[in-house]
C-alpha positions in Angstrom: -75.9 16.6 6.6 -73.1 15.1 8.7 -72.4 12.4 6.1 -72.0 15.1 3.4 -69.6 17.1 5.6 -67.6 13.9 6.4 -67.4 13.0 2.8 -66.1 16.5 1.9 -63.5 16.3 4.7 -62.4 12.9 3.7 -61.9 14.0 0.1 -59.7 16.9 1.4 -57.7 14.5 3.6 -57.1 12.1 0.7 -56.1 15.0 -1.6 -53.5 16.2 1.0 -52.2 12.6 1.5 -51.9 12.1 -2.3 -49.9 15.3 -2.7 -47.6 14.4 0.2 -47.0 10.9 -1.2 -46.2 12.3 -4.6 -43.8 14.9 -3.1 -41.9 12.3 -1.1 -41.7 10.0 -4.2 -40.3 12.8 -6.3 -37.8 13.8 -3.6 -36.7 10.1 -3.4 -36.1 10.0 -7.2 -34.1 13.2 -7.1 -31.9 12.1 -4.3 -31.4 8.7 -6.0 -30.5 10.3 -9.3 -28.0 12.7 -7.6 -26.3 10.4 -5.2 -26.7 6.9 -6.7 -26.9 7.4 -10.5 -25.7 3.9 -11.3 -28.3 2.2 -9.0 -25.6 1.0 -6.6 -24.0 3.0 -3.8 -21.7 0.4 -2.3 -18.5 -1.1 -3.9 -15.6 -3.1 -2.6 -12.1 -1.7 -3.3 -9.2 -4.1 -4.1 -6.1 -4.3 -6.3 -8.3 -4.7 -9.5 -9.3 -1.1 -9.4 -5.8 0.1 -9.2 -4.0 -2.4 -11.5 -6.4 -3.6 -14.1 -5.6 -0.9 -16.7 -1.9 -0.5 -15.8 0.2 -0.9 -19.0 3.4 0.8 -18.0 5.2 1.6 -14.8 3.6 4.4 -12.7 5.3 6.3 -10.0 3.6 8.6 -7.6 5.3 10.7 -5.0 3.6 12.4 -2.0 5.2 15.1 0.1 4.5 14.4 3.8 3.6 17.4 6.0 3.0 17.9 9.7 0.4 20.3 11.1 -2.4 22.3 9.4 -1.5 26.0 9.5 1.3 26.3 8.8 2.4 22.9 7.4 6.0 21.7 7.8 7.4 19.3 5.3 8.9 16.3 7.0 9.5 13.7 4.2 8.2 11.8 1.2 6.4 8.7 0.3 6.8 7.1 -3.1 4.6 4.4 -4.6 5.6 2.5 -7.8 3.2 0.3 -9.7 5.0 -2.0 -12.0 3.3 -4.5 -14.4 5.3 -7.6 -15.4 5.2 -9.3 -18.8 3.5 -12.4 -17.3 0.4 -10.4 -16.2 1.5 -10.0 -12.6 2.3 -6.8 -10.7 4.7 -5.3 -8.1 3.4 -2.6 -5.7 6.4 -0.9 -4.1 6.3 1.7 -1.3 9.3 3.7 -0.2 8.8 6.2 2.7 11.1 8.4 4.8 10.3 11.2 7.3 11.5 12.7 10.5 9.5 14.5 13.1 10.4 16.1 16.5 8.0 15.0 19.3 6.7 18.2 20.9 3.6 17.0 22.7 2.2 13.9 24.5 -0.8 14.0 22.2 1.6 13.6 19.2 3.4 10.7 20.9 0.2 9.0 21.7 -0.9 9.2 18.0 2.4 7.7 16.9 2.2 4.9 19.4 -1.3 4.0 18.1 -0.3 4.2 14.4 3.0 2.3 14.7 2.3 -0.1 17.6 5.1 1.5 19.6 6.2 0.1 22.9 8.6 2.7 24.3 7.3 5.4 26.7 8.7 8.5 24.9 11.3 9.7 22.5 12.4 13.2 21.5 12.4 12.6 17.7 10.6 10.2 15.5 12.3 8.9 12.4 11.1 6.3 10.0 12.3 4.4 6.9 9.7 2.1 5.4 10.1 -0.1 2.3 7.5 -2.6 1.2 6.7 -4.8 -1.8 3.5 -6.6 -2.6 3.5 -9.1 -5.4 0.0 -9.3 -7.0 -1.1 -12.1 -9.3 -3.0 -11.9 -12.6 -6.2 -12.5 -10.6 -5.4 -9.3 -8.6 -4.9 -11.3 -5.4 -1.8 -11.0 -3.1 0.9 -13.6 -3.8 3.9 -12.4 -1.8 4.6 -9.7 0.9 7.9 -8.1 1.9 8.3 -5.2 4.3 11.2 -3.5 6.0 10.6 -0.9 8.8 13.3 0.9 10.7 12.3 3.6 13.2 13.3 5.2 16.4 11.6 2.5 18.5 11.2 -0.5 16.2 13.2 -2.5 13.7 11.0 -5.0 11.8 11.3 -7.1 8.7 8.8 -9.6 7.4 8.4 -11.7 4.3 5.6 -14.1 3.3 4.0 -16.1 0.6 0.5 -17.1 0.0 -0.6 -20.6 -1.0 -4.3 -21.0 -1.6 -5.7 -18.6 1.0 -3.0 -19.2 3.6 -0.2 -16.6 4.2 3.0 -17.9 5.8 4.8 -14.9 7.3 8.3 -14.8 8.8 8.8 -11.8 11.1 12.0 -10.4 12.5 11.1 -7.9 15.2 13.9 -6.1 17.2 16.1 -9.2 16.6 13.5 -11.8 17.5 12.2 -14.1 14.8 8.7 -15.6 14.8 6.6 -17.3 12.1 2.9 -17.1 11.7 0.1 -18.3 9.4 -3.0 -16.4 8.5 -6.1 -17.0 6.3 -6.3 -14.2 3.7 -9.9 -13.5 2.4 -10.2 -12.9 -1.3 -9.8 -9.2 -2.2 -7.6 -8.3 0.8 -5.0 -5.6 0.3 -1.8 -4.9 2.3 -1.8 -1.8 4.4 0.9 0.2 6.2 0.5 3.0 8.8 1.5 5.6 6.2 -1.6 5.2 4.0 -2.9 4.0 0.6 -1.8 5.3 -2.8 -4.0 3.4 -5.1 -7.1 4.4 -7.1 -10.8 5.0 -6.4 -12.5 4.6 -9.8 -16.1 5.3 -10.8 -16.8 7.7 -8.0 -20.1 9.6 -7.4 -21.4 11.6 -4.4 -22.8 9.2 -1.9 -20.8 6.2 -3.0 -19.7 3.9 -0.2 -16.5 1.9 -0.4 -15.4 -1.0 1.7 -11.8 -2.3 1.8 -10.3 -5.3 3.5 -6.7 -4.8 4.8 -4.0 -6.9 6.3 -1.3 -5.0 8.3 2.0 -6.9 8.4 3.4 -4.6 11.1 0.7 -5.5 13.6 -0.3 -8.8 11.9 -3.9 -7.9 12.1 -6.9 -7.4 9.8 -9.3 -4.5 9.5 -12.1 -3.2 7.2 -12.3 0.4 6.3 -15.5 2.2 5.4 -15.3 5.2 3.0 -18.0 7.6 1.9 -17.8 10.1 -1.0 -19.0 13.2 0.8 -19.1 15.8 -2.0 -17.2 17.5 -4.8 -14.9 20.6 -4.8 -12.2 22.3 -6.7 -8.7 21.4 -5.4 -5.9 24.0 -5.8 -2.7 22.1 -6.9 0.4 23.9 -8.0 -1.5 26.8 -9.6 -4.2 24.5 -11.2 -7.8 23.9 -10.1 -8.6 20.2 -10.3 -12.2 18.9 -9.8 -12.1 16.4 -7.0 -14.3 14.1 -4.9 -13.9 14.4 -1.1 -13.8 10.9 0.5 -13.9 10.3 4.3 -12.7 7.0 5.6 -13.1 5.5 9.1 -10.9 2.8 10.7 -9.7 1.9 14.2 -11.2 5.0 15.7 -9.4 7.3 13.2 -10.7 9.2 10.3 -9.0 10.2 7.0 -10.0 12.6 4.3 -8.9 12.2 0.7 -9.1 14.5 -2.3 -9.5 12.4 -5.4 -9.8 13.5 -9.1 -12.3 12.2 -11.6 -9.9 9.5 -12.8 -9.6 8.1 -9.2 -6.1 9.5 -8.6 -5.4 10.8 -5.0 -4.0 14.3 -4.9 -4.1 14.8 -1.1 -5.1 12.9 2.0 -5.0 13.7 5.6 -5.1 11.6 8.7 -4.2 12.2 12.3 -1.4 14.8 12.3 -0.1 14.1 8.8 -1.0 15.5 5.4 0.1 13.9 2.1 0.2 16.0 -1.0 0.9 14.7 -4.5 4.2 16.0 -6.1 4.4 17.0 -9.8 5.9 14.1 -11.9 8.7 16.3 -13.3 10.0 17.1 -9.8 13.2 15.2 -9.0 13.2 13.7 -5.5 15.8 11.5 -3.8 14.4 8.7 -1.6 17.8 7.5 -0.6 
């Protein structure tokens, strides 16, 4: 009698376990199909994604805003992608903005972003120009950067031979030369942000990017995750976008990127960058 009861109970337990395993398997398949439809959820971002299909010059201008509600416009950043006839590329950045320093928190953020040494200033102004020359293999070949701000004057220029970058740096009147090993796929960063492309996005996609910062002469890797989708309101139009969150050096940024990989807005620290219409005339002088 006990054996029959045990057998009946065992059959019930096996039935329940079978249903549970089947449910978990189906949930796994649904999550995988929704978040990782191509079977891979991690990709490395480099210049290839931004430049591979570039046939003509592309210019993107972002308005720079301070605060959240309300936002105050403080300047512009313009990125120009220029393909050369020999299959190489120029990536040019031109940025200018001015911001009154109203709190110690704001000053601490600026010191962290721009490697500032002064204790305090009343107004922060910056002019940043940079050029990255990229080869047909989508690797960095030359770097040039000019930064003039309220606390720092810096100019640097460098060339890469093999995987070695020889960089000449002029900082506040003092000149130094350094040599760095540049891993394959490294991109050049600046404290203002990135205006490239994020192609082939899907919810759950993870993106790793290696950066070299010529201002601090340091390397870092950023980790980005596509958090979700939304409709982004831009100059009277609703644009379907992916929302990407990126972490680096204790900071987090959020980007709103359309289905072609173009960035329409990104926000980090106290600054927000919003894409300007192409037909809007803007002077960067």
